[in-house]
C-alpha positions as CSV (number, residue, x, y, z in Angstrom):
1,M,-0.1,-0.1,-0.2
2,A,2.8,2.6,1.2
3,S,4.4,1.8,-1.9
4,T,1.9,2.2,-4.4
5,E,1.2,5.5,-2.7
6,T,4.8,6.3,-3.1
7,T,4.5,5.5,-7.1
8,G,1.5,7.6,-7.2
9,L,3.4,10.7,-5.6
10,A,5.9,10.2,-7.7
11,K,4.1,10.6,-10.6
12,T,2.1,13.6,-9.4
13,T,5.4,15.4,-8.7
14,G,7.5,14.3,-12.2
15,V,9.9,12.1,-10.4
16,T,9.6,9.1,-13.1
17,K,10.5,11.6,-15.5
18,T,14.0,12.1,-14.6
19,A,15.5,10.3,-17.1
20,G,13.6,11.6,-19.9
21,D,14.5,15.1,-18.8
22,G,18.5,14.0,-18.3
23,Q,17.8,13.1,-21.9
24,D,16.6,16.1,-22.6
25,L,19.0,18.5,-20.9
26,A,22.2,16.1,-22.6
27,G,20.7,17.1,-26.2
28,L,20.3,21.1,-25.2
29,E,23.9,20.7,-24.3
30,A,25.0,18.6,-27.3
31,G,23.2,21.4,-29.5
32,L,24.9,24.4,-27.7
33,D,28.0,23.0,-28.2
34,A,27.8,21.9,-31.8
35,L,26.1,25.9,-32.1
36,E,29.7,27.1,-30.2
37,S,31.7,25.3,-32.6
38,Q,30.5,26.4,-35.6
39,A,29.9,30.6,-34.3
40,G,33.4,30.4,-34.5
41,P,35.0,33.1,-37.2
42,A,36.2,30.5,-39.8
43,R,38.9,31.8,-42.4
44,T,37.3,32.4,-46.3
45,P,39.2,30.5,-48.8
46,V,40.8,32.8,-51.0
47,R,39.5,31.4,-54.0
48,Q,35.8,32.2,-52.7
49,V,36.6,35.7,-51.9
50,L,38.1,36.4,-55.4
51,V,34.7,34.6,-57.0
52,Q,32.5,36.6,-54.4
53,K,34.0,40.1,-53.8
54,V,36.7,41.0,-56.5
55,L,34.9,39.6,-60.0
56,P,31.7,40.9,-59.7
57,P,33.4,44.3,-59.7
58,L,35.6,43.6,-62.0
59,S,33.1,42.3,-64.3
60,A,31.1,45.2,-64.1
61,V,34.3,47.4,-64.7
62,L,35.1,45.4,-68.2
63,L,31.5,45.6,-68.8
64,V,31.0,49.2,-68.9
65,L,34.5,49.8,-71.2
66,V,33.3,47.2,-73.5
67,V,30.3,49.6,-73.9
68,W,32.4,52.3,-74.0
69,Q,34.6,51.3,-76.3
70,A,31.6,50.4,-78.8
71,L,30.4,53.4,-78.6
72,V,33.3,54.5,-80.1
73,S,34.6,52.2,-82.2
74,F,31.0,51.7,-84.2
75,E,30.7,55.5,-83.9
76,I,27.6,55.7,-81.8
77,V,29.2,58.8,-80.6
78,D,31.3,60.0,-83.2
79,D,32.6,63.2,-81.7
80,P,35.6,63.0,-79.4
81,S,34.6,65.9,-77.9
82,K,31.8,64.5,-76.1
83,L,33.0,61.2,-75.4
84,P,37.2,60.4,-76.0
85,A,37.8,56.6,-76.5
86,P,39.2,54.7,-73.6
87,S,42.7,54.6,-74.6
88,A,42.5,58.6,-74.9
89,V,41.7,59.0,-71.3
90,W,44.6,56.3,-70.6
91,D,47.2,58.4,-72.4
92,E,46.3,61.1,-70.4
93,V,46.6,59.1,-67.0
94,H,50.2,58.0,-68.7
95,A,51.2,61.0,-69.7
96,A,50.1,62.6,-65.7
97,W,51.9,59.3,-64.8
98,L,55.2,60.3,-66.1
99,R,54.8,64.4,-65.5
100,G,54.9,62.8,-61.7
101,T,51.4,64.6,-60.9
102,L,49.0,62.1,-60.9
103,L,49.7,60.7,-57.3
104,D,50.1,64.7,-56.6
105,Y,46.6,65.4,-57.5
106,I,45.2,62.0,-55.8
107,W,46.8,63.0,-52.6
108,T,46.2,66.4,-52.1
109,S,42.2,65.5,-52.2
110,V,42.5,62.7,-49.7
111,S,44.5,64.3,-47.6
112,R,42.1,67.3,-47.3
113,G,39.1,65.4,-47.5
114,L,40.6,62.9,-44.5
115,L,41.6,65.8,-42.0
116,G,38.2,67.4,-42.7
117,F,36.1,64.4,-41.7
118,L,38.3,63.5,-38.5
119,L,37.6,67.2,-37.8
120,A,33.9,66.8,-38.4
121,L,33.9,63.5,-36.7
122,V,35.7,65.2,-33.6
123,I,32.8,68.1,-33.5
124,G,29.8,65.8,-34.8
125,T,30.5,63.1,-32.5
126,P,29.3,65.3,-29.1
127,L,27.5,67.4,-30.7
128,G,25.1,64.5,-31.5
129,L,25.3,63.1,-27.4
130,I,24.0,66.5,-26.5
131,V,21.3,66.5,-29.0
132,A,20.5,63.3,-28.7
133,R,20.2,63.0,-24.3
134,V,19.5,67.0,-23.9
135,R,15.5,67.9,-24.8
136,F,15.6,71.3,-24.6
137,V,19.2,71.1,-27.0
138,R,17.3,68.4,-29.1
139,A,13.9,71.0,-29.7
140,A,16.8,73.8,-30.2
141,I,19.1,72.7,-32.4
142,G,17.9,69.1,-33.7
143,P,15.4,71.2,-36.6
144,I,18.4,73.5,-38.1
145,L,21.0,70.1,-38.2
146,S,18.5,68.6,-40.5
147,G,18.4,71.7,-42.4
148,L,21.7,72.2,-42.8
149,Q,21.8,68.1,-43.4
150,S,19.8,69.1,-46.9
151,L,21.4,72.0,-48.1
152,P,23.9,71.3,-51.0
153,S,27.7,71.4,-50.2
154,V,28.6,74.2,-52.9
155,A,26.3,76.6,-51.4
156,W,29.1,77.3,-48.4
157,V,31.5,78.0,-51.3
158,P,30.9,81.3,-51.6
159,P,30.8,82.7,-48.4
160,A,33.6,79.9,-47.2
161,V,36.1,82.0,-49.3
162,L,35.0,85.5,-48.5
163,W,35.4,84.8,-44.6
164,L,38.8,82.9,-45.2
165,G,40.1,83.3,-48.4
166,L,41.4,81.2,-51.0
167,E,43.2,79.2,-48.4
168,N,43.1,75.5,-47.4
169,S,40.9,76.6,-44.1
170,M,38.4,77.4,-46.4
171,M,38.3,73.7,-48.0
172,Y,37.7,72.7,-44.4
173,A,35.3,74.7,-43.4
174,V,33.2,73.8,-46.2
175,I,34.0,70.5,-45.4
176,L,32.3,70.4,-41.6
177,L,29.6,72.5,-42.9
178,G,29.1,69.6,-45.1
179,A,29.4,66.4,-43.0
180,V,28.7,67.6,-39.2
181,P,25.0,67.5,-39.4
182,S,25.5,64.2,-41.0
183,I,27.6,62.5,-38.4
184,A,25.7,64.3,-35.6
185,N,22.3,63.0,-36.8
186,G,23.0,59.8,-37.8
187,L,23.9,59.4,-34.1
188,V,21.0,60.9,-32.8
189,S,19.2,58.4,-35.0
190,G,21.2,55.7,-33.8
191,V,20.7,56.5,-29.9
192,D,17.2,56.8,-30.5
193,Q,17.3,53.2,-31.9
194,V,19.0,52.4,-28.5
195,P,16.2,49.7,-26.1
196,P,14.9,51.3,-23.2
197,L,15.9,48.1,-21.6
198,F,19.5,48.5,-22.1
199,L,19.1,51.6,-20.8
200,R,17.8,50.7,-17.7
201,A,20.2,47.6,-17.2
202,G,23.0,49.7,-17.6
203,R,21.6,52.3,-15.0
204,T,21.0,48.9,-12.4
205,L,24.5,47.7,-13.1
206,G,25.8,51.3,-11.6
207,A,26.7,52.9,-15.0
208,K,25.8,56.7,-14.6
209,G,27.1,59.7,-16.4
210,L,30.0,59.2,-19.1
211,R,30.4,55.4,-17.9
212,H,26.8,55.2,-18.8
213,T,27.5,56.9,-22.3
214,W,30.4,55.4,-23.1
215,H,29.6,51.5,-21.7
216,I,26.0,51.4,-22.9
217,V,24.5,54.3,-25.2
218,L,27.4,54.2,-27.6
219,P,27.8,50.6,-28.3
220,A,24.4,50.3,-28.5
221,A,23.4,53.0,-31.5
222,L,27.0,52.2,-33.4
223,P,24.8,50.8,-36.3
224,G,23.3,54.6,-36.6
225,Y,26.5,56.3,-35.8
226,L,28.3,54.1,-38.7
227,A,25.6,54.7,-41.3
228,G,26.3,58.6,-40.0
229,L,29.6,58.1,-40.5
230,K,29.5,56.9,-44.0
231,Q,27.1,59.7,-45.0
232,G,29.4,62.2,-43.2
233,W,32.1,61.3,-45.6
234,A,30.3,61.6,-48.5
235,F,29.4,65.0,-47.8
236,S,33.3,65.7,-46.6
237,W,34.3,64.5,-50.2
238,R,31.5,66.1,-52.2
239,S,31.9,69.3,-50.2
240,L,35.6,69.0,-51.3
241,M,35.3,68.4,-54.7
242,A,32.8,71.6,-55.2
243,A,34.9,73.4,-53.2
244,E,38.2,72.7,-55.3
245,I,35.7,73.1,-58.6
246,I,34.9,76.5,-57.5
247,A,38.0,78.3,-55.8
248,S,41.3,77.6,-57.7
249,S,44.5,79.1,-56.3
250,P,48.2,78.8,-56.8
251,E,48.6,77.8,-53.3
252,L,46.0,75.6,-52.7
253,G,47.9,73.1,-55.3
254,V,45.8,70.9,-58.0
255,G,43.1,68.6,-56.3
256,L,41.3,66.4,-58.2
257,G,38.2,69.3,-58.2
258,Q,40.9,71.7,-59.6
259,L,41.9,68.9,-62.2
260,L,38.4,68.9,-63.5
261,E,37.8,72.3,-63.9
262,N,41.1,72.9,-65.5
263,G,39.9,69.8,-68.1
264,R,36.8,71.9,-68.6
265,N,38.9,75.2,-69.4
266,A,41.4,73.4,-71.8
267,S,38.1,71.4,-73.4
268,S,39.8,68.6,-72.8
269,M,37.8,65.6,-72.3
270,P,40.6,63.0,-71.7
271,M,41.1,64.8,-69.0
272,I,37.6,65.5,-67.6
273,F,36.9,61.9,-67.7
274,L,40.6,61.0,-66.1
275,A,39.7,63.5,-62.8
276,I,35.9,62.0,-62.7
277,L,37.3,58.1,-62.4
278,L,40.2,59.4,-59.7
279,I,37.1,60.8,-58.2
280,L,35.2,57.9,-58.5
281,I,38.1,55.5,-57.6
282,V,38.8,57.5,-54.2
283,G,35.5,57.2,-53.1
284,I,34.9,53.4,-53.9
285,A,38.2,52.9,-52.4
286,I,37.5,54.6,-49.1
287,D,34.1,52.8,-48.8
288,L,36.1,49.1,-49.1
289,L,39.3,49.8,-47.4
290,I,37.6,51.8,-43.9
291,F,33.5,51.2,-43.8
292,S,32.8,48.6,-44.8
293,P,35.1,46.4,-42.7
294,L,33.7,48.4,-39.8
295,E,30.4,47.9,-41.1
296,R,31.0,44.0,-41.0
297,R,32.7,44.1,-37.4
298,V,29.6,45.9,-36.3
299,L,27.1,43.3,-37.8
300,R,29.3,40.1,-36.9
301,G,29.5,41.0,-33.2
302,R,25.9,41.1,-33.1
303,G,25.3,38.1,-35.0
304,L,23.9,39.9,-38.1
305,L,26.5,38.9,-40.7
306,V,25.2,35.9,-42.7
307,K,27.5,33.8,-44.3
308,S,26.6,33.5,-48.0
C-alpha cells in the first residue's frame, strides 16, 4: 500500500520523468556545444573571396569599358569632344604619371578630405550626443541640423571664400559644414533606436554619467552612428570637390576637383574623364578599405552577418 502511494506521489511530482529530462538536457547541451563550435570565425578560402568579392566588380568595370569602346568604335558617339575613347583617357593617365603629377592630384584631395572628415568627427560626435540626450538642445538645434544636412554643400563655398580667403582653411570649413550635420544626425538616430531595456539595465548595474554613455549608449547606437559616418564622409568628399572646382589658386595646389575644372577650361574631355574616374575610384576605395570592414565587424559582433 505504501509503495503504491509512493509511486503515485512520484508520478504526481514528476520524479518518474527524471530520465527523460536528463536526455533532454543532454541533447540541449550537445546542441549548444555544436552551435558554439560553428559560431567561431572561419577563414574564407582565397578562391571564394576572389569569386564573390573581386570578380563581380571587375566584371562590371569590364562591361562598362566594353560598352564605352563600342560606342566609340561603332561611331554611335562620333565626336571625341563629347566622348573620348578609353585609350585617350589612358594616354592622359600615362602622361600624368610621367609628369609625376598623378599621385599629387590624388594625395592633395585625399589628405584634405580625410583631415576634414576627422575634424567633423571630433565635432559631430559630441554634438550628436548632446542633441540626443538633452531635450532642450534637441528642440533648439535638431531642426537646424536637419536643415543644414539638406543644404547643398556647394552653397557654402562662396561665403567660405569671402570669410577665409583662398586658403586650405576655406576647404576645411566647407567640409565641416557639409559633414558635421550628417554625423550628428546619424548618432542621434542611433541613440533613438537603443532599446530602453539596455538603458535601464546599465543604470541597474551602476553605469551613470559618462560611463553610461561610453559603455551603454554608444555601443548600442553604433549601427546608426556608423551609417552617419558613411554619409558624413560622402558629404565631406562632395563638399571638397565642389570647393576645389569653384575656388582655384596656386597656393591651394591641384586636387581632383581643380583637375576637373582645368579639363573644362582646356576643353579636354580625356582630362575631364580622368578626373571623374579618379574621384570615383577614391570614393570606392575609402568605402572598401574603411567603412565596409567596420560595418562587417559591427554586424558580426551582433550576430547579424549571414555567411553566404
